[in-house]
ChimeraX commands (.cxc) that place a marker at each C-alpha (Angstrom):
marker #1 position -4.92,10.07,33.81 radius 0.5
marker #1 position -4.85,11.85,30.14 radius 0.5
marker #1 position -4.56,9.07,27.70 radius 0.5
marker #1 position -3.74,10.67,23.91 radius 0.5
marker #1 position -3.62,8.50,20.80 radius 0.5
marker #1 position -1.07,10.03,18.46 radius 0.5
marker #1 position -1.51,7.17,15.93 radius 0.5
marker #1 position -4.39,4.73,15.20 radius 0.5
marker #1 position -3.27,3.43,12.04 radius 0.5
marker #1 position -1.63,-0.14,10.99 radius 0.5
marker #1 position 1.69,-1.06,9.79 radius 0.5
marker #1 position 0.87,0.66,6.33 radius 0.5
marker #1 position -0.75,3.60,7.48 radius 0.5
marker #1 position -3.69,5.53,5.88 radius 0.5
marker #1 position -3.08,6.14,3.02 radius 0.5
marker #1 position -0.92,3.21,2.99 radius 0.5
marker #1 position 2.21,4.03,1.63 radius 0.5
marker #1 position 2.69,2.16,-1.60 radius 0.5
marker #1 position -1.46,1.87,-2.04 radius 0.5
marker #1 position -3.58,2.90,-4.83 radius 0.5
marker #1 position -6.64,1.35,-4.14 radius 0.5
marker #1 position -9.74,3.35,-3.85 radius 0.5
marker #1 position -9.90,3.62,-0.50 radius 0.5
marker #1 position -6.38,4.79,-0.11 radius 0.5
marker #1 position -6.82,7.07,-3.26 radius 0.5
marker #1 position -9.74,8.71,-2.07 radius 0.5
marker #1 position -8.36,9.22,1.44 radius 0.5
marker #1 position -5.14,10.42,-0.18 radius 0.5
marker #1 position -7.62,13.27,-1.96 radius 0.5
marker #1 position -9.70,14.15,0.97 radius 0.5
marker #1 position -6.16,14.50,3.31 radius 0.5
marker #1 position -7.71,11.36,5.68 radius 0.5
marker #1 position -4.24,10.33,7.45 radius 0.5
marker #1 position -3.95,7.96,10.11 radius 0.5
marker #1 position -0.34,7.46,11.20 radius 0.5
marker #1 position 1.11,4.31,12.78 radius 0.5
marker #1 position 0.11,3.30,16.44 radius 0.5
marker #1 position 1.48,5.21,19.36 radius 0.5
marker #1 position -0.20,6.00,22.64 radius 0.5
marker #1 position 0.74,8.44,25.15 radius 0.5
marker #1 position -0.01,8.67,28.84 radius 0.5
marker #1 position -0.13,11.53,31.08 radius 0.5
marker #1 position 2.86,13.38,28.48 radius 0.5
marker #1 position 5.59,10.73,30.35 radius 0.5
marker #1 position 4.75,7.15,29.39 radius 0.5
marker #1 position 4.30,5.66,26.05 radius 0.5
marker #1 position 3.26,2.76,24.30 radius 0.5
marker #1 position 5.10,1.95,21.31 radius 0.5
marker #1 position 7.55,4.36,19.27 radius 0.5
marker #1 position 6.71,4.20,15.62 radius 0.5
marker #1 position 8.61,5.64,12.36 radius 0.5
marker #1 position 5.79,8.38,12.94 radius 0.5
marker #1 position 7.00,9.61,16.25 radius 0.5
marker #1 position 8.56,12.71,14.37 radius 0.5
marker #1 position 5.39,13.30,12.79 radius 0.5
marker #1 position 3.48,12.94,16.05 radius 0.5
marker #1 position 5.67,15.21,17.94 radius 0.5
marker #1 position 5.70,18.27,14.72 radius 0.5
marker #1 position 1.44,17.95,14.35 radius 0.5
marker #1 position 0.32,17.37,18.24 radius 0.5
marker #1 position 3.12,19.58,19.83 radius 0.5
marker #1 position 4.32,16.41,22.29 radius 0.5
marker #1 position 7.11,16.87,23.77 radius 0.5
marker #1 position 8.90,13.58,23.45 radius 0.5
marker #1 position 12.05,14.59,25.55 radius 0.5
marker #1 position 9.38,14.40,28.29 radius 0.5
marker #1 position 8.85,10.91,28.08 radius 0.5
marker #1 position 10.08,8.86,30.90 radius 0.5
marker #1 position 9.03,5.42,30.27 radius 0.5
marker #1 position 8.24,3.33,26.80 radius 0.5
marker #1 position 6.90,0.28,26.68 radius 0.5
marker #1 position 7.06,-1.77,23.65 radius 0.5
marker #1 position 4.48,-4.32,22.22 radius 0.5
marker #1 position 6.85,-6.17,20.08 radius 0.5
marker #1 position 10.26,-5.23,17.76 radius 0.5
marker #1 position 8.03,-4.88,14.49 radius 0.5
marker #1 position 9.49,-1.49,12.99 radius 0.5
marker #1 position 5.66,0.07,12.57 radius 0.5
marker #1 position 5.80,-0.22,16.69 radius 0.5
marker #1 position 9.53,0.25,17.60 radius 0.5
marker #1 position 11.55,2.37,14.99 radius 0.5
marker #1 position 15.11,2.44,17.11 radius 0.5
marker #1 position 16.69,4.37,14.33 radius 0.5
marker #1 position 15.84,7.47,16.28 radius 0.5
marker #1 position 17.42,7.14,19.65 radius 0.5
marker #1 position 20.73,8.27,18.72 radius 0.5
marker #1 position 18.66,11.78,17.99 radius 0.5
marker #1 position 18.18,11.82,21.99 radius 0.5
marker #1 position 20.82,14.03,22.88 radius 0.5
marker #1 position 24.67,14.74,21.85 radius 0.5
marker #1 position 24.19,17.99,19.15 radius 0.5
marker #1 position 20.75,16.88,17.95 radius 0.5
marker #1 position 18.86,17.15,21.21 radius 0.5
marker #1 position 19.45,20.25,24.28 radius 0.5
marker #1 position 17.47,20.64,27.44 radius 0.5
marker #1 position 15.59,17.52,27.48 radius 0.5
marker #1 position 12.53,17.41,29.90 radius 0.5
marker #1 position 13.40,13.96,31.06 radius 0.5
marker #1 position 17.31,13.24,31.44 radius 0.5
marker #1 position 17.02,9.32,31.43 radius 0.5
marker #1 position 14.28,7.38,29.01 radius 0.5
marker #1 position 13.51,3.67,30.08 radius 0.5
marker #1 position 12.44,1.81,27.37 radius 0.5
marker #1 position 10.67,-1.77,28.73 radius 0.5
marker #1 position 10.48,-4.37,25.33 radius 0.5
marker #1 position 11.10,-7.90,24.93 radius 0.5
marker #1 position 14.21,-9.92,24.24 radius 0.5
marker #1 position 13.61,-9.27,20.57 radius 0.5
marker #1 position 12.99,-5.55,21.29 radius 0.5
marker #1 position 16.06,-5.22,23.11 radius 0.5
marker #1 position 17.85,-6.99,20.06 radius 0.5
marker #1 position 16.70,-4.86,17.58 radius 0.5
marker #1 position 17.51,-1.75,19.43 radius 0.5
marker #1 position 21.25,-2.91,19.40 radius 0.5
marker #1 position 20.98,-3.39,15.91 radius 0.5
marker #1 position 19.39,-0.23,14.87 radius 0.5
marker #1 position 21.56,1.89,17.14 radius 0.5
marker #1 position 24.90,0.06,16.66 radius 0.5
marker #1 position 26.68,2.48,13.80 radius 0.5
marker #1 position 25.14,5.93,14.78 radius 0.5
marker #1 position 24.69,5.89,18.67 radius 0.5
marker #1 position 26.89,8.52,20.53 radius 0.5
marker #1 position 28.76,7.95,23.70 radius 0.5
marker #1 position 27.14,11.05,24.96 radius 0.5
marker #1 position 23.74,9.44,24.34 radius 0.5
marker #1 position 23.84,6.30,25.55 radius 0.5
marker #1 position 23.79,6.52,29.11 radius 0.5
marker #1 position 20.53,8.50,28.73 radius 0.5
marker #1 position 18.84,5.77,27.75 radius 0.5
marker #1 position 17.86,2.26,29.96 radius 0.5
marker #1 position 16.86,-0.69,28.52 radius 0.5
marker #1 position 14.65,-3.00,30.58 radius 0.5
marker #1 position 13.88,-6.78,29.46 radius 0.5
marker #1 position 10.49,-7.68,30.29 radius 0.5
marker #1 position 8.47,-10.84,29.41 radius 0.5
marker #1 position 4.81,-11.78,29.63 radius 0.5
marker #1 position 2.68,-12.66,33.05 radius 0.5
marker #1 position 5.24,-10.08,34.93 radius 0.5
marker #1 position 4.62,-7.54,37.18 radius 0.5
marker #1 position 6.59,-4.14,37.01 radius 0.5
marker #1 position 6.82,-1.18,39.03 radius 0.5
marker #1 position 8.46,2.57,38.39 radius 0.5
marker #1 position 7.40,6.16,38.51 radius 0.5
marker #1 position 3.70,5.39,40.19 radius 0.5
marker #1 position 3.18,3.00,37.79 radius 0.5
marker #1 position 2.18,-0.79,37.77 radius 0.5
marker #1 position 2.24,-2.82,34.59 radius 0.5
marker #1 position 1.40,-6.10,34.37 radius 0.5
marker #1 position 2.42,-7.84,30.98 radius 0.5
marker #1 position 0.45,-10.45,28.95 radius 0.5
marker #1 position 0.77,-12.58,25.93 radius 0.5
marker #1 position -0.50,-11.74,22.60 radius 0.5
marker #1 position -1.55,-13.79,19.84 radius 0.5
marker #1 position 0.47,-12.14,16.95 radius 0.5
marker #1 position 3.28,-13.24,14.82 radius 0.5
marker #1 position 5.30,-16.12,16.98 radius 0.5
marker #1 position 3.57,-14.64,19.90 radius 0.5
marker #1 position 5.86,-11.95,20.60 radius 0.5
marker #1 position 3.96,-9.04,21.49 radius 0.5
marker #1 position 2.95,-7.84,24.61 radius 0.5
marker #1 position -0.07,-6.61,26.27 radius 0.5
marker #1 position -0.44,-4.39,29.30 radius 0.5
marker #1 position -2.43,-3.63,32.23 radius 0.5
marker #1 position -1.20,-0.38,33.22 radius 0.5
marker #1 position -2.24,0.68,36.92 radius 0.5
marker #1 position -1.71,4.49,38.30 radius 0.5
marker #1 position -3.17,5.40,41.36 radius 0.5
marker #1 position -6.97,4.04,41.31 radius 0.5
marker #1 position -6.80,4.09,37.38 radius 0.5
marker #1 position -6.63,1.34,35.12 radius 0.5
marker #1 position -5.70,1.06,31.41 radius 0.5
marker #1 position -6.00,-2.15,29.41 radius 0.5
marker #1 position -4.05,-1.87,26.38 radius 0.5
marker #1 position -5.13,-5.17,23.62 radius 0.5
marker #1 position -2.94,-4.34,20.43 radius 0.5
marker #1 position -1.38,-5.83,18.21 radius 0.5
marker #1 position -3.14,-9.23,18.99 radius 0.5
marker #1 position -5.98,-11.65,17.72 radius 0.5
marker #1 position -8.32,-12.97,20.42 radius 0.5
marker #1 position -6.67,-12.96,23.94 radius 0.5
marker #1 position -4.85,-16.22,24.84 radius 0.5
marker #1 position -6.43,-18.72,27.67 radius 0.5
marker #1 position -3.55,-18.07,29.40 radius 0.5
marker #1 position -3.63,-14.05,29.16 radius 0.5
marker #1 position -7.06,-14.41,30.38 radius 0.5
marker #1 position -6.33,-16.21,33.56 radius 0.5
marker #1 position -3.51,-14.01,33.96 radius 0.5
marker #1 position -5.95,-10.98,34.16 radius 0.5
marker #1 position -8.63,-12.72,36.15 radius 0.5
marker #1 position -6.15,-13.21,38.79 radius 0.5
marker #1 position -4.99,-9.64,39.11 radius 0.5
marker #1 position -8.39,-8.41,40.70 radius 0.5
marker #1 position -11.72,-7.60,39.72 radius 0.5
marker #1 position -11.43,-3.82,39.60 radius 0.5
marker #1 position -12.83,-2.60,36.41 radius 0.5
marker #1 position -10.61,-0.56,34.01 radius 0.5
marker #1 position -11.15,2.64,33.37 radius 0.5
marker #1 position -10.09,2.38,29.42 radius 0.5
marker #1 position -9.81,-0.52,27.34 radius 0.5
marker #1 position -7.86,-0.12,23.84 radius 0.5
marker #1 position -8.50,-3.04,21.41 radius 0.5
marker #1 position -7.00,-4.11,18.13 radius 0.5
marker #1 position -9.92,-3.30,15.60 radius 0.5
marker #1 position -7.57,-3.67,12.49 radius 0.5
marker #1 position -10.04,-5.84,10.71 radius 0.5
marker #1 position -13.20,-3.54,12.04 radius 0.5
marker #1 position -15.99,-5.40,10.07 radius 0.5
marker #1 position -14.20,-7.79,8.38 radius 0.5
marker #1 position -14.13,-11.24,9.86 radius 0.5
marker #1 position -11.90,-12.44,12.41 radius 0.5
marker #1 position -10.61,-15.85,11.72 radius 0.5
marker #1 position -9.44,-18.15,14.81 radius 0.5
marker #1 position -5.63,-17.97,14.14 radius 0.5
marker #1 position -5.70,-14.30,13.05 radius 0.5
marker #1 position -3.05,-12.07,13.99 radius 0.5
marker #1 position -5.48,-8.79,14.71 radius 0.5
marker #1 position -9.22,-8.39,15.87 radius 0.5
marker #1 position -12.31,-6.96,14.45 radius 0.5
marker #1 position -15.42,-5.74,15.59 radius 0.5
marker #1 position -16.61,-9.67,16.27 radius 0.5
marker #1 position -13.54,-10.52,18.14 radius 0.5
marker #1 position -13.64,-7.31,20.23 radius 0.5
marker #1 position -16.91,-8.33,21.19 radius 0.5
marker #1 position -16.15,-11.49,22.27 radius 0.5
marker #1 position -13.14,-10.25,24.15 radius 0.5
marker #1 position -15.30,-7.70,26.00 radius 0.5
marker #1 position -17.91,-10.59,27.10 radius 0.5
marker #1 position -15.01,-12.31,28.82 radius 0.5
marker #1 position -13.50,-9.21,30.45 radius 0.5
marker #1 position -17.06,-8.47,31.76 radius 0.5
marker #1 position -17.01,-12.05,33.15 radius 0.5
marker #1 position -14.17,-11.58,35.32 radius 0.5
marker #1 position -14.99,-8.22,36.39 radius 0.5
marker #1 position -12.43,-5.97,34.42 radius 0.5
marker #1 position -14.90,-3.90,32.64 radius 0.5
marker #1 position -18.48,-2.51,33.61 radius 0.5
marker #1 position -20.86,0.21,32.18 radius 0.5
marker #1 position -18.14,3.18,32.98 radius 0.5
marker #1 position -15.46,1.26,31.11 radius 0.5
marker #1 position -14.65,3.68,28.18 radius 0.5
marker #1 position -13.90,1.27,24.83 radius 0.5
marker #1 position -11.58,2.40,22.30 radius 0.5
marker #1 position -10.87,1.05,18.48 radius 0.5
marker #1 position -7.80,1.46,16.85 radius 0.5
marker #1 position -4.66,0.50,15.09 radius 0.5
marker #1 position -7.29,0.63,11.35 radius 0.5
marker #1 position -5.85,-1.16,8.34 radius 0.5
marker #1 position -6.55,0.33,4.51 radius 0.5
marker #1 position -7.90,-3.20,3.93 radius 0.5
marker #1 position -10.95,-2.31,5.97 radius 0.5
marker #1 position -11.76,0.92,4.62 radius 0.5
marker #1 position -12.05,2.68,7.86 radius 0.5
marker #1 position -14.19,5.48,6.39 radius 0.5
marker #1 position -16.31,7.87,8.66 radius 0.5
marker #1 position -19.20,6.46,7.75 radius 0.5
marker #1 position -18.30,2.88,8.86 radius 0.5
marker #1 position -16.76,4.29,12.06 radius 0.5
marker #1 position -20.10,6.05,13.01 radius 0.5
marker #1 position -21.66,2.83,12.31 radius 0.5
marker #1 position -19.00,1.12,14.51 radius 0.5
marker #1 position -19.52,3.58,17.22 radius 0.5
marker #1 position -23.39,3.11,17.30 radius 0.5
marker #1 position -23.86,-0.55,16.94 radius 0.5
marker #1 position -21.17,-1.53,19.12 radius 0.5
marker #1 position -21.11,1.37,21.81 radius 0.5
marker #1 position -17.32,2.06,21.07 radius 0.5
marker #1 position -15.21,4.79,20.95 radius 0.5
marker #1 position -13.71,5.08,17.41 radius 0.5
marker #1 position -10.05,6.45,17.65 radius 0.5
marker #1 position -8.51,9.29,15.73 radius 0.5
marker #1 position -5.30,10.80,15.48 radius 0.5
marker #1 position -4.50,13.12,18.03 radius 0.5
marker #1 position -7.74,12.12,19.92 radius 0.5
marker #1 position -7.42,12.64,24.08 radius 0.5
marker #1 position -9.18,10.70,26.78 radius 0.5
marker #1 position -9.30,11.66,30.53 radius 0.5
marker #1 position -9.92,9.17,33.14 radius 0.5
marker link #1:1,2 radius 0.2
marker link #1:2,3 radius 0.2
marker link #1:3,4 radius 0.2
marker link #1:4,5 radius 0.2
marker link #1:5,6 radius 0.2
marker link #1:6,7 radius 0.2
marker link #1:7,8 radius 0.2
marker link #1:8,9 radius 0.2
marker link #1:9,10 radius 0.2
marker link #1:10,11 radius 0.2
marker link #1:11,12 radius 0.2
marker link #1:12,13 radius 0.2
marker link #1:13,14 radius 0.2
marker link #1:14,15 radius 0.2
marker link #1:15,16 radius 0.2
marker link #1:16,17 radius 0.2
marker link #1:17,18 radius 0.2
marker link #1:18,19 radius 0.2
marker link #1:19,20 radius 0.2
marker link #1:20,21 radius 0.2
marker link #1:21,22 radius 0.2
marker link #1:22,23 radius 0.2
marker link #1:23,24 radius 0.2
marker link #1:24,25 radius 0.2
marker link #1:25,26 radius 0.2
marker link #1:26,27 radius 0.2
marker link #1:27,28 radius 0.2
marker link #1:28,29 radius 0.2
marker link #1:29,30 radius 0.2
marker link #1:30,31 radius 0.2
marker link #1:31,32 radius 0.2
marker link #1:32,33 radius 0.2
marker link #1:33,34 radius 0.2
marker link #1:34,35 radius 0.2
marker link #1:35,36 radius 0.2
marker link #1:36,37 radius 0.2
marker link #1:37,38 radius 0.2
marker link #1:38,39 radius 0.2
marker link #1:39,40 radius 0.2
marker link #1:40,41 radius 0.2
marker link #1:41,42 radius 0.2
marker link #1:42,43 radius 0.2
marker link #1:43,44 radius 0.2
marker link #1:44,45 radius 0.2
marker link #1:45,46 radius 0.2
marker link #1:46,47 radius 0.2
marker link #1:47,48 radius 0.2
marker link #1:48,49 radius 0.2
marker link #1:49,50 radius 0.2
marker link #1:50,51 radius 0.2
marker link #1:51,52 radius 0.2
marker link #1:52,53 radius 0.2
marker link #1:53,54 radius 0.2
marker link #1:54,55 radius 0.2
marker link #1:55,56 radius 0.2
marker link #1:56,57 radius 0.2
marker link #1:57,58 radius 0.2
marker link #1:58,59 radius 0.2
marker link #1:59,60 radius 0.2
marker link #1:60,61 radius 0.2
marker link #1:61,62 radius 0.2
marker link #1:62,63 radius 0.2
marker link #1:63,64 radius 0.2
marker link #1:64,65 radius 0.2
marker link #1:65,66 radius 0.2
marker link #1:66,67 radius 0.2
marker link #1:67,68 radius 0.2
marker link #1:68,69 radius 0.2
marker link #1:69,70 radius 0.2
marker link #1:70,71 radius 0.2
marker link #1:71,72 radius 0.2
marker link #1:72,73 radius 0.2
marker link #1:73,74 radius 0.2
marker link #1:74,75 radius 0.2
marker link #1:75,76 radius 0.2
marker link #1:76,77 radius 0.2
marker link #1:77,78 radius 0.2
marker link #1:78,79 radius 0.2
marker link #1:79,80 radius 0.2
marker link #1:80,81 radius 0.2
marker link #1:81,82 radius 0.2
marker link #1:82,83 radius 0.2
marker link #1:83,84 radius 0.2
marker link #1:84,85 radius 0.2
marker link #1:85,86 radius 0.2
marker link #1:86,87 radius 0.2
marker link #1:87,88 radius 0.2
marker link #1:88,89 radius 0.2
marker link #1:89,90 radius 0.2
marker link #1:90,91 radius 0.2
marker link #1:91,92 radius 0.2
marker link #1:92,93 radius 0.2
marker link #1:93,94 radius 0.2
marker link #1:94,95 radius 0.2
marker link #1:95,96 radius 0.2
marker link #1:96,97 radius 0.2
marker link #1:97,98 radius 0.2
marker link #1:98,99 radius 0.2
marker link #1:99,100 radius 0.2
marker link #1:100,101 radius 0.2
marker link #1:101,102 radius 0.2
marker link #1:102,103 radius 0.2
marker link #1:103,104 radius 0.2
marker link #1:104,105 radius 0.2
marker link #1:105,106 radius 0.2
marker link #1:106,107 radius 0.2
marker link #1:107,108 radius 0.2
marker link #1:108,109 radius 0.2
marker link #1:109,110 radius 0.2
marker link #1:110,111 radius 0.2
marker link #1:111,112 radius 0.2
marker link #1:112,113 radius 0.2
marker link #1:113,114 radius 0.2
marker link #1:114,115 radius 0.2
marker link #1:115,116 radius 0.2
marker link #1:116,117 radius 0.2
marker link #1:117,118 radius 0.2
marker link #1:118,119 radius 0.2
marker link #1:119,120 radius 0.2
marker link #1:120,121 radius 0.2
marker link #1:121,122 radius 0.2
marker link #1:122,123 radius 0.2
marker link #1:123,124 radius 0.2
marker link #1:124,125 radius 0.2
marker link #1:125,126 radius 0.2
marker link #1:126,127 radius 0.2
marker link #1:127,128 radius 0.2
marker link #1:128,129 radius 0.2
marker link #1:129,130 radius 0.2
marker link #1:130,131 radius 0.2
marker link #1:131,132 radius 0.2
marker link #1:132,133 radius 0.2
marker link #1:133,134 radius 0.2
marker link #1:134,135 radius 0.2
marker link #1:135,136 radius 0.2
marker link #1:136,137 radius 0.2
marker link #1:137,138 radius 0.2
marker link #1:138,139 radius 0.2
marker link #1:139,140 radius 0.2
marker link #1:140,141 radius 0.2
marker link #1:141,142 radius 0.2
marker link #1:142,143 radius 0.2
marker link #1:143,144 radius 0.2
marker link #1:144,145 radius 0.2
marker link #1:145,146 radius 0.2
marker link #1:146,147 radius 0.2
marker link #1:147,148 radius 0.2
marker link #1:148,149 radius 0.2
marker link #1:149,150 radius 0.2
marker link #1:150,151 radius 0.2
marker link #1:151,152 radius 0.2
marker link #1:152,153 radius 0.2
marker link #1:153,154 radius 0.2
marker link #1:154,155 radius 0.2
marker link #1:155,156 radius 0.2
marker link #1:156,157 radius 0.2
marker link #1:157,158 radius 0.2
marker link #1:158,159 radius 0.2
marker link #1:159,160 radius 0.2
marker link #1:160,161 radius 0.2
marker link #1:161,162 radius 0.2
marker link #1:162,163 radius 0.2
marker link #1:163,164 radius 0.2
marker link #1:164,165 radius 0.2
marker link #1:165,166 radius 0.2
marker link #1:166,167 radius 0.2
marker link #1:167,168 radius 0.2
marker link #1:168,169 radius 0.2
marker link #1:169,170 radius 0.2
marker link #1:170,171 radius 0.2
marker link #1:171,172 radius 0.2
marker link #1:172,173 radius 0.2
marker link #1:173,174 radius 0.2
marker link #1:174,175 radius 0.2
marker link #1:175,176 radius 0.2
marker link #1:176,177 radius 0.2
marker link #1:177,178 radius 0.2
marker link #1:178,179 radius 0.2
marker link #1:179,180 radius 0.2
marker link #1:180,181 radius 0.2
marker link #1:181,182 radius 0.2
marker link #1:182,183 radius 0.2
marker link #1:183,184 radius 0.2
marker link #1:184,185 radius 0.2
marker link #1:185,186 radius 0.2
marker link #1:186,187 radius 0.2
marker link #1:187,188 radius 0.2
marker link #1:188,189 radius 0.2
marker link #1:189,190 radius 0.2
marker link #1:190,191 radius 0.2
marker link #1:191,192 radius 0.2
marker link #1:192,193 radius 0.2
marker link #1:193,194 radius 0.2
marker link #1:194,195 radius 0.2
marker link #1:195,196 radius 0.2
marker link #1:196,197 radius 0.2
marker link #1:197,198 radius 0.2
marker link #1:198,199 radius 0.2
marker link #1:199,200 radius 0.2
marker link #1:200,201 radius 0.2
marker link #1:201,202 radius 0.2
marker link #1:202,203 radius 0.2
marker link #1:203,204 radius 0.2
marker link #1:204,205 radius 0.2
marker link #1:205,206 radius 0.2
marker link #1:206,207 radius 0.2
marker link #1:207,208 radius 0.2
marker link #1:208,209 radius 0.2
marker link #1:209,210 radius 0.2
marker link #1:210,211 radius 0.2
marker link #1:211,212 radius 0.2
marker link #1:212,213 radius 0.2
marker link #1:213,214 radius 0.2
marker link #1:214,215 radius 0.2
marker link #1:215,216 radius 0.2
marker link #1:216,217 radius 0.2
marker link #1:217,218 radius 0.2
marker link #1:218,219 radius 0.2
marker link #1:219,220 radius 0.2
marker link #1:220,221 radius 0.2
marker link #1:221,222 radius 0.2
marker link #1:222,223 radius 0.2
marker link #1:223,224 radius 0.2
marker link #1:224,225 radius 0.2
marker link #1:225,226 radius 0.2
marker link #1:226,227 radius 0.2
marker link #1:227,228 radius 0.2
marker link #1:228,229 radius 0.2
marker link #1:229,230 radius 0.2
marker link #1:230,231 radius 0.2
marker link #1:231,232 radius 0.2
marker link #1:232,233 radius 0.2
marker link #1:233,234 radius 0.2
marker link #1:234,235 radius 0.2
marker link #1:235,236 radius 0.2
marker link #1:236,237 radius 0.2
marker link #1:237,238 radius 0.2
marker link #1:238,239 radius 0.2
marker link #1:239,240 radius 0.2
marker link #1:240,241 radius 0.2
marker link #1:241,242 radius 0.2
marker link #1:242,243 radius 0.2
marker link #1:243,244 radius 0.2
marker link #1:244,245 radius 0.2
marker link #1:245,246 radius 0.2
marker link #1:246,247 radius 0.2
marker link #1:247,248 radius 0.2
marker link #1:248,249 radius 0.2
marker link #1:249,250 radius 0.2
marker link #1:250,251 radius 0.2
marker link #1:251,252 radius 0.2
marker link #1:252,253 radius 0.2
marker link #1:253,254 radius 0.2
marker link #1:254,255 radius 0.2
marker link #1:255,256 radius 0.2
marker link #1:256,257 radius 0.2
marker link #1:257,258 radius 0.2
marker link #1:258,259 radius 0.2
marker link #1:259,260 radius 0.2
marker link #1:260,261 radius 0.2
marker link #1:261,262 radius 0.2
marker link #1:262,263 radius 0.2
marker link #1:263,264 radius 0.2
marker link #1:264,265 radius 0.2
marker link #1:265,266 radius 0.2
marker link #1:266,267 radius 0.2
marker link #1:267,268 radius 0.2
marker link #1:268,269 radius 0.2
marker link #1:269,270 radius 0.2
marker link #1:270,271 radius 0.2
marker link #1:271,272 radius 0.2
marker link #1:272,273 radius 0.2
marker link #1:273,274 radius 0.2
marker link #1:274,275 radius 0.2
marker link #1:275,276 radius 0.2
marker link #1:276,277 radius 0.2
view
């Protein structure tokens, strides 16, 4: 399985859109860019679809017409920019690689899709997009994938987390979220103890302290989460552990990210990074 991190920034991006703090000013001068979060598996399944998807396609040569499946964590704009979907056909797009895009999201995601596309969706485009309502603690199978959905700790606990299986490979996606809710830990434990090949961790806060009720994680909570996953057999010494979704507030410069990798045994994602498992 090929996993590509197209975007690794939090909602505001890096440098943050309207910010002139010292870190963002320096990042802007150095050309250090982290676009909004998006991960693509094997060129056909995307986790989230941010407003930077156009930029991802242009910068990395990604064929988004080849996407067959789209898993949406939640309805926040930086993870689900539904305004782009009326462009998937009609006079805007020809020779699509995949004729139909299946979008899987919770009730809020489907509502946002309808709101954002109501004015511009063409009758010629609508049939090529299929919507599927999902909720926490479900299992869905499609196209060789098995996807288990988990609850997150975020705003109104809307976001979904995903354990994705394909063949003998397992990928666990834990972002956007703070500390993993206990019911999600129990659900993961019930799925069997086969270790994941890759775990993606929300690391918005980086070296900053993660408060108990935080909507995001830092390295301290990342380590607590990994300890819990190890106890239930979902990670082992071969599991690749990737941190991503960095905020400008945590000043994720190369020096700090290298320190995180060295001290915590993780891989700090960057825009365009590819991992094969």
